[in-house]
C-alpha positions as CSV (number, residue, x, y, z in Angstrom):
1,X,3.6,23.2,-43.7
2,X,6.0,22.8,-46.3
3,X,7.2,25.4,-49.2
4,X,7.2,23.8,-52.6
5,X,8.3,25.1,-56.3
6,X,9.3,24.2,-59.3
7,X,8.9,24.6,-63.3
8,X,8.0,23.1,-66.4
9,X,10.6,22.8,-69.8
10,X,8.4,21.9,-72.7
11,X,9.8,24.1,-75.2
12,X,13.2,25.4,-73.7
13,X,15.3,24.7,-70.7
14,X,14.3,26.9,-67.2
15,X,16.8,24.7,-65.1
16,X,18.4,21.6,-63.6
17,X,19.2,20.6,-60.0
18,X,21.3,23.4,-59.0
19,X,18.0,25.8,-60.1
20,X,15.7,23.6,-57.7
21,X,17.9,23.9,-55.1
22,X,18.5,27.3,-54.9
23,X,14.6,27.5,-55.1
24,X,14.2,25.3,-52.1
25,X,16.9,27.5,-50.2
26,X,14.8,30.8,-50.8
27,X,12.4,29.3,-48.5
28,X,13.8,26.5,-46.4
29,X,12.1,28.8,-43.2
30,X,8.9,26.9,-44.7
31,X,10.4,23.6,-44.2
32,X,13.7,22.8,-42.5
33,X,13.4,19.4,-41.6
34,X,14.0,17.8,-45.1
35,X,14.2,18.9,-48.8
36,X,13.9,16.7,-51.7
37,X,14.1,17.5,-56.1
38,X,12.7,15.8,-59.0
39,X,13.8,16.6,-62.2
40,X,13.3,14.5,-64.8
41,X,11.7,15.3,-68.5
42,X,9.5,17.8,-69.5
43,X,9.4,19.1,-65.2
44,X,11.3,20.0,-62.2
45,X,9.8,19.8,-58.7
46,X,10.8,20.6,-54.8
47,X,9.6,20.5,-51.8
48,X,10.3,21.6,-48.3
49,X,9.5,19.5,-45.6
50,X,7.8,20.7,-41.9
51,X,6.6,17.5,-40.9
52,X,3.3,17.4,-38.9
53,X,1.9,14.0,-40.0
54,X,3.8,10.8,-40.0
55,X,7.3,12.0,-39.0
56,X,9.0,9.6,-41.1
57,X,10.9,9.6,-43.9
58,X,7.9,8.0,-45.6
59,X,6.5,11.2,-45.8
60,X,9.5,13.4,-47.2
61,X,8.2,14.5,-50.6
62,X,7.9,14.8,-54.0
63,X,5.8,11.8,-53.2
64,X,5.0,9.1,-56.2
65,X,1.7,7.3,-56.6
66,X,1.7,3.8,-55.7
67,X,1.4,3.3,-59.9
68,X,4.1,5.3,-60.1
69,X,2.6,7.9,-62.4
70,X,1.4,10.6,-60.8
71,X,4.7,13.0,-58.9
72,X,3.7,15.4,-55.8
73,X,4.7,18.2,-54.5
74,X,2.2,20.1,-51.3
75,X,2.5,22.3,-48.8
76,X,-0.9,22.6,-46.4
77,X,-2.9,19.8,-44.0
78,X,-5.9,17.5,-45.4
79,X,-8.0,17.6,-42.3
80,X,-10.2,15.0,-43.2
81,X,-7.3,12.4,-45.2
82,X,-8.6,9.8,-42.4
83,X,-11.8,9.5,-43.4
84,X,-10.6,9.9,-46.7
85,X,-8.0,7.4,-46.7
86,X,-10.8,5.0,-45.0
87,X,-12.3,5.0,-48.0
88,X,-9.6,4.9,-50.4
89,X,-7.8,1.4,-48.7
90,X,-11.3,-0.3,-49.3
91,X,-11.2,0.3,-52.7
92,X,-8.1,-1.0,-53.3
93,X,-5.4,1.6,-53.2
94,X,-2.0,0.2,-51.5
95,X,-1.1,2.7,-49.0
96,X,2.4,2.6,-48.2
97,X,2.8,6.1,-45.6
98,X,0.6,7.5,-42.8
99,X,0.7,11.5,-44.5
100,X,-2.7,13.3,-46.3
101,X,0.2,13.7,-48.8
102,X,-0.4,10.1,-50.6
103,X,-4.2,10.6,-49.5
104,X,-4.4,13.4,-52.3
105,X,-2.7,11.2,-54.9
106,X,-4.7,8.4,-54.4
107,X,-7.6,10.6,-54.6
108,X,-6.2,12.1,-58.1
109,X,-5.7,8.5,-59.3
110,X,-9.1,7.9,-59.0
111,X,-11.0,11.6,-59.9
112,X,-8.6,13.3,-61.0
113,X,-9.2,17.0,-60.7
114,X,-12.5,16.4,-59.4
115,X,-10.9,15.2,-56.3
116,X,-10.9,19.1,-55.1
117,X,-14.2,18.9,-53.9
118,X,-13.3,16.0,-51.5
119,X,-10.6,17.8,-49.6
120,X,-11.3,19.6,-46.6
121,X,-7.9,21.5,-45.4
122,X,-5.5,23.9,-45.8
123,X,-3.2,23.6,-49.4
124,X,-1.7,24.5,-52.6
125,X,-0.5,21.7,-54.7
126,X,1.7,20.7,-57.9
127,X,1.0,17.3,-59.3
128,X,2.7,16.2,-62.4
129,X,1.2,13.5,-64.7
130,X,4.0,11.7,-66.3
131,X,1.5,9.7,-68.7
132,X,0.0,12.9,-69.9
133,X,2.8,15.1,-69.3
134,X,0.7,17.4,-67.8
135,X,1.3,19.4,-64.3
136,X,-1.7,20.6,-62.0
137,X,-1.6,23.3,-60.1
138,X,-4.7,23.9,-57.1
139,X,-5.1,26.1,-54.0
140,X,-7.5,25.8,-51.4
141,X,-11.2,27.5,-51.0
142,X,-9.9,30.1,-49.0
143,X,-6.2,30.5,-49.8
144,X,-4.7,29.4,-46.8
145,X,-1.9,28.6,-47.9
146,X,0.3,30.8,-51.2
147,X,1.0,29.6,-54.8
148,X,2.5,32.1,-57.1
149,X,3.2,31.4,-60.9
150,X,4.2,32.9,-64.3
151,X,4.1,31.8,-67.1
152,X,7.5,31.8,-69.5
153,X,7.2,31.5,-72.9
154,X,4.8,28.6,-72.8
155,X,6.3,26.9,-69.5
156,X,5.6,27.7,-66.3
157,X,7.5,28.4,-63.0
158,X,5.9,28.4,-59.3
159,X,6.5,28.8,-55.9
160,X,4.7,29.3,-51.9
161,X,6.6,32.5,-52.4
162,X,7.9,34.8,-55.3
163,X,11.5,34.7,-53.5
164,X,11.9,31.2,-54.9
165,X,11.3,32.0,-58.4
166,X,13.9,35.5,-58.4
167,X,16.5,33.3,-56.2
168,X,16.4,30.9,-59.9
169,X,16.3,34.5,-62.0
170,X,13.1,33.1,-63.1
171,X,11.2,36.3,-63.9
172,X,12.0,40.1,-64.1
173,X,12.3,42.8,-61.3
174,X,10.1,45.0,-62.8
175,X,7.0,46.5,-61.3
176,X,3.6,46.8,-61.9
177,X,2.1,50.1,-61.5
178,X,-1.3,49.4,-60.6
179,X,-0.3,46.9,-58.1
180,X,1.6,49.8,-56.6
181,X,-1.9,52.0,-56.5
182,X,-3.7,48.9,-55.1
183,X,-1.1,48.3,-52.3
184,X,-1.4,52.1,-51.4
185,X,-5.1,52.0,-51.7
186,X,-5.6,48.4,-49.4
187,X,-1.6,47.6,-47.8
188,X,-1.3,44.6,-50.0
189,X,-1.7,43.3,-53.1
190,X,-4.7,41.6,-54.2
191,X,-5.3,38.6,-56.5
192,X,-4.5,37.6,-58.9
193,X,-1.7,40.4,-59.2
194,X,1.6,41.0,-57.4
195,X,3.7,43.5,-57.5
196,X,6.0,41.7,-59.9
197,X,5.2,42.1,-64.0
198,X,4.6,38.7,-65.5
199,X,4.1,37.2,-61.7
200,X,0.7,36.0,-60.6
201,X,-0.9,34.5,-57.0
202,X,-3.3,31.7,-58.4
203,X,-7.0,32.4,-56.7
204,X,-8.2,30.6,-53.8
205,X,-10.6,28.2,-55.1
206,X,-8.8,27.8,-58.7
207,X,-6.8,25.3,-60.3
208,X,-4.2,25.6,-63.3
209,X,-3.0,23.4,-65.3
210,X,-0.6,23.0,-68.4
211,X,0.9,21.1,-71.0
212,X,3.1,21.6,-74.2
213,X,0.3,22.8,-76.2
214,X,-1.1,25.5,-73.2
215,X,-2.7,26.4,-70.1
216,X,-6.0,26.6,-68.6
217,X,-7.7,27.9,-65.2
218,X,-10.5,27.8,-63.4
219,X,-12.6,27.6,-60.4
220,X,-13.7,25.2,-58.6
221,X,-15.2,26.6,-55.2
222,X,-17.5,30.0,-54.7
223,X,-19.5,30.8,-51.7
224,X,-23.4,31.3,-51.8
225,X,-25.1,33.7,-49.6
226,X,-28.3,32.6,-50.4
227,X,-30.2,32.2,-47.3
228,X,-31.9,29.2,-46.3
229,X,-34.5,30.5,-43.6
230,X,-32.6,28.7,-40.3
231,X,-34.6,29.8,-36.9
232,X,-32.0,31.3,-34.5
233,X,-32.2,28.2,-31.9
234,X,-31.5,25.8,-34.8
235,X,-28.6,28.1,-36.4
236,X,-26.9,28.4,-32.7
237,X,-26.7,24.6,-32.5
238,X,-25.4,23.5,-35.6
239,X,-22.9,26.3,-35.9
240,X,-21.7,25.1,-32.3
241,X,-21.6,21.7,-34.0
242,X,-19.4,22.6,-37.4
243,X,-17.4,24.4,-34.7
244,X,-16.6,21.9,-32.5
245,X,-15.8,19.4,-35.9
246,X,-13.4,21.9,-37.5
247,X,-11.8,22.4,-34.3
248,X,-11.3,18.8,-33.7
249,X,-9.9,17.8,-37.3
250,X,-7.4,20.8,-36.2
251,X,-6.1,19.3,-32.8
252,X,-4.8,15.8,-35.0
253,X,-1.2,16.1,-35.2
254,X,2.3,14.1,-33.9
255,X,3.6,16.8,-33.0
256,X,3.2,19.8,-30.0
257,X,0.2,21.4,-30.3
258,X,-1.5,24.8,-29.1
259,X,-2.9,28.6,-29.5
260,X,-2.8,32.1,-30.0
261,X,-4.9,33.9,-27.5
262,X,-5.6,37.5,-27.6
263,X,-9.0,37.4,-25.4
264,X,-11.3,38.3,-28.1
265,X,-14.4,36.4,-28.9
266,X,-12.7,34.4,-31.7
267,X,-9.5,33.3,-30.5
268,X,-11.3,32.9,-26.7
269,X,-13.7,30.2,-28.5
270,X,-11.5,28.4,-29.7
271,X,-9.5,27.9,-27.0
272,X,-12.2,27.0,-24.7
273,X,-13.5,24.5,-27.7
274,X,-9.8,22.9,-27.5
275,X,-9.8,22.8,-23.5
276,X,-13.7,21.0,-23.8
277,X,-11.3,18.5,-25.9
278,X,-8.2,18.0,-24.6
279,X,-7.5,15.8,-21.9
280,X,-3.9,18.2,-21.0
281,X,-4.3,22.0,-20.9
282,X,-3.9,24.2,-23.8
283,X,-0.4,26.0,-24.6
284,X,-1.3,29.6,-24.8
285,X,0.4,32.2,-26.4
286,X,-0.7,35.9,-26.0
287,X,1.4,39.4,-27.1
288,X,0.9,42.9,-25.5
289,X,2.5,45.8,-25.8
290,X,3.3,48.6,-23.4
291,X,0.6,51.2,-24.7
292,X,-2.4,49.9,-22.1
293,X,-4.4,51.1,-24.7
294,X,-3.2,48.3,-27.5
295,X,-2.9,45.5,-25.2
296,X,-5.2,43.1,-24.6
297,X,-3.3,40.7,-22.2
298,X,-5.9,40.7,-19.4
299,X,-8.3,39.5,-21.2
300,X,-6.2,36.7,-22.7
301,X,-5.2,35.9,-18.8
302,X,-9.0,35.6,-18.1
303,X,-9.5,33.4,-20.6
304,X,-5.7,31.4,-19.5
305,X,-7.3,31.3,-16.0
306,X,-10.6,29.7,-16.7
307,X,-9.3,27.0,-18.5
308,X,-6.1,26.5,-16.7
309,X,-3.9,26.8,-20.3
310,X,-0.2,26.7,-20.0
311,X,0.2,30.5,-20.5
312,X,2.8,32.1,-22.1
313,X,3.1,35.9,-23.0
314,X,5.0,38.3,-24.6
315,X,5.4,42.4,-24.3
316,X,6.7,44.0,-27.7
317,X,8.3,47.2,-26.6
318,X,11.9,48.1,-27.8
319,X,11.5,45.4,-30.7
320,X,9.8,47.0,-33.5
321,X,12.6,48.6,-35.0
322,X,15.4,46.1,-34.9
323,X,13.2,43.4,-36.1
324,X,11.6,45.1,-38.4
325,X,14.6,44.6,-41.7
326,X,14.1,40.9,-40.9
327,X,10.3,41.1,-40.8
328,X,9.7,43.4,-44.1
329,X,12.4,40.3,-45.5
330,X,9.3,37.9,-45.2
331,X,6.8,39.0,-47.3
332,X,8.2,39.8,-51.0
333,X,5.9,42.1,-51.9
334,X,4.7,45.8,-50.1
335,X,2.7,44.4,-47.2
336,X,1.8,47.2,-44.6
337,X,-1.3,45.6,-42.7
338,X,0.9,46.4,-39.0
339,X,-0.7,44.2,-37.1
340,X,1.9,41.7,-38.8
341,X,4.2,42.6,-36.0
342,X,2.4,41.1,-32.9
343,X,2.0,38.1,-35.4
344,X,5.6,37.8,-35.7
345,X,6.5,38.0,-32.0
346,X,3.2,35.4,-31.0
347,X,4.7,33.2,-33.7
348,X,7.8,33.5,-32.3
349,X,6.6,33.0,-28.8
350,X,4.8,30.2,-29.7
351,X,7.1,28.1,-31.7
352,X,9.4,28.0,-28.8
353,X,6.8,25.5,-27.2
354,X,4.5,24.2,-30.0
355,X,4.6,22.9,-33.6
356,X,1.5,24.0,-34.6
357,X,-0.7,26.7,-33.0
358,X,-4.9,27.0,-33.7
359,X,-5.6,30.3,-34.3
360,X,-9.4,32.1,-34.4
361,X,-8.7,34.0,-37.7
362,X,-11.8,33.9,-40.4
363,X,-14.5,35.4,-37.4
364,X,-14.6,38.7,-38.0
365,X,-15.0,38.3,-42.2
366,X,-17.3,35.5,-41.5
367,X,-19.4,36.5,-38.7
368,X,-19.5,40.5,-39.4
369,X,-17.0,41.0,-36.7
370,X,-15.3,44.4,-38.1
371,X,-16.0,48.2,-36.5
372,X,-16.0,48.7,-40.2
373,X,-19.3,46.5,-40.8
374,X,-21.2,49.0,-38.6
375,X,-19.7,52.0,-40.0
376,X,-21.2,50.8,-43.2
377,X,-24.4,50.1,-41.9
378,X,-24.8,53.1,-41.4
379,X,-23.9,54.6,-44.3
380,X,-25.6,52.4,-46.3
381,X,-29.0,53.5,-44.1
382,X,-28.6,57.0,-44.7
383,X,-27.2,56.5,-48.4
384,X,-30.9,55.1,-48.9
385,X,-32.7,58.1,-46.9
386,X,-30.7,61.2,-48.5
387,X,-32.2,62.4,-51.5
388,X,-30.2,61.6,-54.6
389,X,-29.8,65.1,-55.6
390,X,-27.8,65.8,-52.2
391,X,-25.9,62.9,-52.7
392,X,-24.3,63.4,-55.6
393,X,-23.7,67.3,-56.0
394,X,-23.6,68.7,-52.2
395,X,-22.0,66.0,-50.4
396,X,-19.0,65.6,-52.4
397,X,-18.4,69.1,-52.5
398,X,-18.1,69.4,-48.5
399,X,-16.3,65.9,-48.6
400,X,-13.7,67.7,-50.5
401,X,-13.5,70.6,-47.9
402,X,-13.4,68.3,-45.3
403,X,-10.6,66.1,-46.6
404,X,-8.2,69.7,-46.7
405,X,-8.2,69.9,-42.8
406,X,-5.8,69.6,-40.7
407,X,-8.0,67.9,-38.3
408,X,-8.3,63.6,-38.7
409,X,-12.0,63.7,-37.5
410,X,-12.7,65.9,-39.9
411,X,-11.1,64.7,-42.9
412,X,-12.7,61.1,-41.5
413,X,-16.1,62.7,-41.5
414,X,-14.8,63.9,-45.1
415,X,-14.3,59.8,-46.2
416,X,-17.4,59.0,-44.5
417,X,-19.9,62.3,-46.4
418,X,-17.4,61.2,-50.2
419,X,-19.0,57.1,-48.9
420,X,-22.6,58.4,-48.8
421,X,-22.8,60.0,-52.0
422,X,-21.4,57.2,-53.6
423,X,-23.2,53.7,-54.9
424,X,-22.7,50.9,-51.8
425,X,-19.9,48.9,-53.4
426,X,-18.1,52.0,-54.0
427,X,-19.3,53.8,-50.8
428,X,-17.8,50.1,-48.9
429,X,-14.1,50.8,-50.7
430,X,-14.3,54.9,-50.0
431,X,-15.1,53.5,-46.5
432,X,-11.7,51.4,-46.5
433,X,-9.4,51.6,-48.2
434,X,-6.4,52.4,-46.1
435,X,-4.8,55.7,-48.3
436,X,-7.5,58.1,-49.8
437,X,-7.7,59.6,-53.3
438,X,-6.5,62.8,-52.0
439,X,-3.8,61.6,-49.8
440,X,-2.2,59.5,-53.1
441,X,-2.5,62.5,-55.0
442,X,-0.1,64.1,-52.3
443,X,2.2,62.1,-52.2
444,X,2.5,60.5,-55.4
445,X,4.8,61.9,-58.1
446,X,3.2,63.8,-61.3
447,X,4.4,60.9,-63.5
448,X,3.3,58.3,-61.0
449,X,-0.1,60.1,-61.2
450,X,-0.1,60.4,-65.0
451,X,1.0,56.6,-65.8
452,X,-2.2,55.3,-63.7
453,X,-4.6,58.2,-65.0
454,X,-7.0,55.4,-66.5
455,X,-6.5,52.9,-63.2
456,X,-8.4,53.2,-60.2
457,X,-8.0,50.0,-57.5
458,X,-11.8,50.5,-57.0
459,X,-12.2,48.1,-59.4
460,X,-10.8,45.3,-57.0
461,X,-13.5,45.6,-54.5
462,X,-16.9,46.5,-57.1
463,X,-16.1,43.4,-59.6
464,X,-15.9,41.3,-56.2
465,X,-19.2,43.1,-54.7
466,X,-21.4,42.7,-57.8
467,X,-20.8,39.0,-58.5
468,X,-21.5,38.2,-54.6
469,X,-25.7,36.2,-55.0
470,X,-26.2,37.6,-51.8
471,X,-30.0,39.4,-50.8
472,X,-28.9,42.0,-48.9
473,X,-25.4,44.9,-48.5
474,X,-23.9,43.0,-45.6
475,X,-24.0,39.6,-47.6
476,X,-22.2,41.2,-50.3
477,X,-19.5,43.1,-48.4
478,X,-18.6,39.9,-46.2
479,X,-18.3,38.2,-49.8
480,X,-15.9,40.9,-50.9
481,X,-14.0,40.3,-47.6
482,X,-13.7,36.9,-47.5
483,X,-12.7,37.0,-51.7
484,X,-9.9,40.2,-51.1
485,X,-8.7,41.0,-48.2
486,X,-9.1,37.7,-45.9
487,X,-6.3,36.1,-48.6
488,X,-4.8,39.5,-49.6
489,X,-4.2,40.3,-46.0
490,X,-5.4,38.6,-43.3
491,X,-3.8,35.3,-45.0
492,X,-0.9,36.5,-46.1
493,X,0.0,37.7,-43.1
494,X,-0.6,34.8,-40.6
495,X,1.3,32.3,-43.0
496,X,4.9,34.7,-43.9
497,X,4.9,35.6,-40.5
498,X,4.0,32.0,-38.8
499,X,6.6,30.2,-41.7
500,X,9.3,32.8,-40.4
501,X,9.0,30.6,-37.2
502,X,8.6,27.1,-38.8
503,X,5.2,27.0,-37.1
504,X,1.7,25.6,-38.8
505,X,-1.1,28.0,-38.2
506,X,-4.6,26.3,-38.6
507,X,-7.8,27.9,-38.3
508,X,-11.0,26.2,-37.5
509,X,-13.3,29.2,-38.1
510,X,-12.1,29.0,-42.0
511,X,-13.3,25.2,-42.7
512,X,-14.8,25.8,-45.7
513,X,-17.5,23.4,-44.8
514,X,-18.6,26.8,-41.5
515,X,-18.0,29.4,-43.6
516,X,-20.2,27.7,-46.5
517,X,-23.1,27.3,-43.9
518,X,-22.6,31.0,-42.5
519,X,-23.0,32.0,-45.9
520,X,-26.7,30.8,-45.8
521,X,-27.2,32.2,-42.6
522,X,-30.0,35.3,-42.2
523,X,-27.8,38.8,-42.2
524,X,-29.3,39.5,-39.0
525,X,-27.8,36.6,-37.4
526,X,-24.4,37.8,-37.9
527,X,-25.0,41.8,-37.5
528,X,-28.4,43.8,-35.9
529,X,-29.0,47.3,-34.5
530,X,-25.3,47.6,-34.2
531,X,-24.3,44.1,-32.3
532,X,-21.7,42.3,-34.4
533,X,-21.1,38.6,-34.5
534,X,-24.3,37.9,-32.5
535,X,-24.6,34.2,-33.8
536,X,-20.8,33.5,-32.6
537,X,-21.7,35.0,-28.8
538,X,-24.3,32.7,-28.5
539,X,-22.6,30.0,-29.8
540,X,-19.9,30.7,-27.0
541,X,-22.1,32.2,-24.3
542,X,-22.0,28.8,-22.3
543,X,-18.1,28.8,-22.3
544,X,-16.7,32.3,-22.2
545,X,-17.0,34.9,-19.3
546,X,-19.0,37.9,-19.5
547,X,-16.0,40.0,-19.7
548,X,-15.1,38.2,-23.0
549,X,-18.3,38.2,-24.5
550,X,-19.2,42.0,-23.8
551,X,-15.7,43.7,-24.0
552,X,-15.0,45.9,-27.1
553,X,-13.0,44.7,-30.2
554,X,-9.5,46.0,-30.0
555,X,-8.2,44.6,-33.1
556,X,-4.6,43.2,-33.6
557,X,-3.1,46.6,-34.3
558,X,0.5,48.8,-33.1
559,X,0.5,52.1,-32.1
560,X,1.8,53.6,-34.9
561,X,1.6,57.2,-34.4
562,X,3.7,56.7,-31.3
563,X,6.1,54.5,-32.8
564,X,6.9,56.9,-35.5
565,X,7.7,59.5,-32.5
566,X,9.7,57.4,-30.5
567,X,11.4,53.8,-31.7
568,X,10.8,53.6,-35.5
569,X,11.9,57.4,-35.6
570,X,15.4,56.9,-36.4
571,X,14.8,54.0,-39.3
572,X,11.8,56.3,-40.8
573,X,13.8,58.6,-40.9
574,X,17.1,57.1,-42.5
575,X,14.4,55.6,-45.0
576,X,11.9,57.8,-45.8
577,X,14.0,61.4,-45.9
578,X,17.1,59.9,-47.0
579,X,15.9,57.8,-49.8
580,X,18.0,57.5,-53.1
581,X,15.8,55.1,-54.7
582,X,12.7,53.6,-54.5
583,X,10.4,55.9,-52.9
584,X,12.1,58.8,-55.1
585,X,11.4,56.8,-58.1
586,X,7.2,57.2,-57.5
587,X,6.9,60.0,-54.9
588,X,7.2,63.4,-54.4
589,X,9.6,63.0,-51.3
590,X,9.2,67.0,-50.2
591,X,5.4,65.8,-49.8
592,X,6.3,63.2,-47.6
593,X,8.8,65.5,-45.5
594,X,5.9,67.7,-45.1
595,X,3.8,64.3,-43.9
596,X,6.7,63.7,-41.4
597,X,7.5,66.8,-39.8
598,X,3.5,67.3,-39.0
599,X,3.4,64.0,-37.4
600,X,6.7,65.0,-35.2
601,X,4.9,68.3,-34.7
602,X,2.1,66.0,-33.8
603,X,-0.8,68.7,-35.7
604,X,-1.5,65.5,-37.7
605,X,-1.5,61.7,-37.7
606,X,0.2,60.5,-40.4
607,X,0.8,56.9,-39.3
608,X,-0.9,54.7,-41.1
609,X,0.6,56.3,-45.1
610,X,4.1,56.3,-42.8
611,X,4.2,53.0,-42.1
612,X,2.9,52.3,-46.2
613,X,5.4,54.1,-47.2
614,X,8.7,52.9,-45.2
615,X,7.0,48.7,-45.7
616,X,7.1,49.6,-49.6
617,X,10.9,51.5,-48.8
618,X,12.0,48.2,-46.5
619,X,10.8,46.0,-49.9
620,X,12.6,48.1,-51.9
621,X,15.6,47.5,-50.6
622,X,15.6,43.8,-49.7
623,X,14.0,42.8,-53.3
624,X,14.7,45.3,-56.1
625,X,18.5,46.4,-55.4
């Protein structure tokens, strides 16, 4: 894993070697082992290296092709690079290193942008064609590795993290207001937007190229949910083979390797698969909380004992407030998925033992593991049964009344009724929005609401939902989450929190071939009559104890409500109630004080909205002051 940055200067100078160095220093945590720059003519490239494959200096970047025409900076891992290398060597390419980086160079020299179809891995890279004076940027299919860019008067600046662009003064620190609204709906800013005007994320499965005459962007991969009619036994056997192969590919490293272990089906299944393929005990790492209802360590211990892993645990208790400033600093945008806290600490724990960790990320989105899918299935069933006139007239009126009550369960019921009153895509948005429209209207200032009167974040979900070719509602919401929530939330969280500790995390369940296979499976093999992850449980049944297979999903979320009344109380009072800038620009501070008082009095649980406000303010103080 590494960090990349750079710019073109076809039309005017954007920087020099000092600029590239500043960009690299801003993302030093992504690659502490080595750095390198290339500045010639119309382009500048910089690379920070975290050495995983071929630890020698020969693997340093920027790397030049054998012919000298191409120059590459690359972040990520190509898991099938050995097979690709063998084929390219047979074609006569004279390899000089043992790296996957050189494989990308050789493959691009042979196939151009079509090389992307051959790459199986997580990646973001920039490749400069010296002969054509063309910069080519690409990001992996699922969005495991980040890539940001800004178009500047016919040129481009890019980086693995926005902080590199800010450090070089290549972009303005102006907030994009619709992205702010998105953040409070989703707890993250979805692709391709960022919180900054004029700065964008290159979407997963896309490439972008730029020359002196202009730029163009295209999608090179999409996911199909057209079902293949496979029977259950065949599907289970083939999926097991897919998981075994994906895990084996991700266990190739020239440094110590281990795994995250939560005790859930996904991470436990990956640890079991690793143990079956490894001659040595797998190093496993788990995080727990003092609060028992949020603590999964007992389940992690069951798996660790079953496979005799080298197990390590850490309990998060009083360290949250003292680490939250640092945690927020690694996110260049407001980010409020509270599971970033345990992800930060498990990454820190893992890095003390290994340089690479495998994880179970992707299982919920690919195989329908979240509770929200069960809730949405019930909603959709009722949506089909309730007469249209009742859905469109009566339910919204009842929902409006319930939204105003202080009782959380009644407010939740109001949200469900609002979802029932709408079409499936909008219902999915309403059921999963982290902050409801009513809550937004309560906290946003009149000026902010007026400026956003023509915008609603549901478009981010509905547009994606409608693109899916799947035959049913479950297929469409899984597709939507794989295209939005997975790259925008889960993978951002894992990337930033692991890179904060210079740890590489690999996710076998996000192998694109495995995802393509799962996409074609009938929905009933993933979710049926309330049972989630049906086929994944069947695959891992021979390998996991019943206590793991039968347990209810707990999630990786911390006890926010308690934190705001205890550990985070002092910090939150200072940041939320005494803010002089940031929050007061966009929000009604008196209303925020009301939320705070109600939460402290325990008449309401405002933990989620207070967390979103706190993370926004911490981000503001780091990046906007």
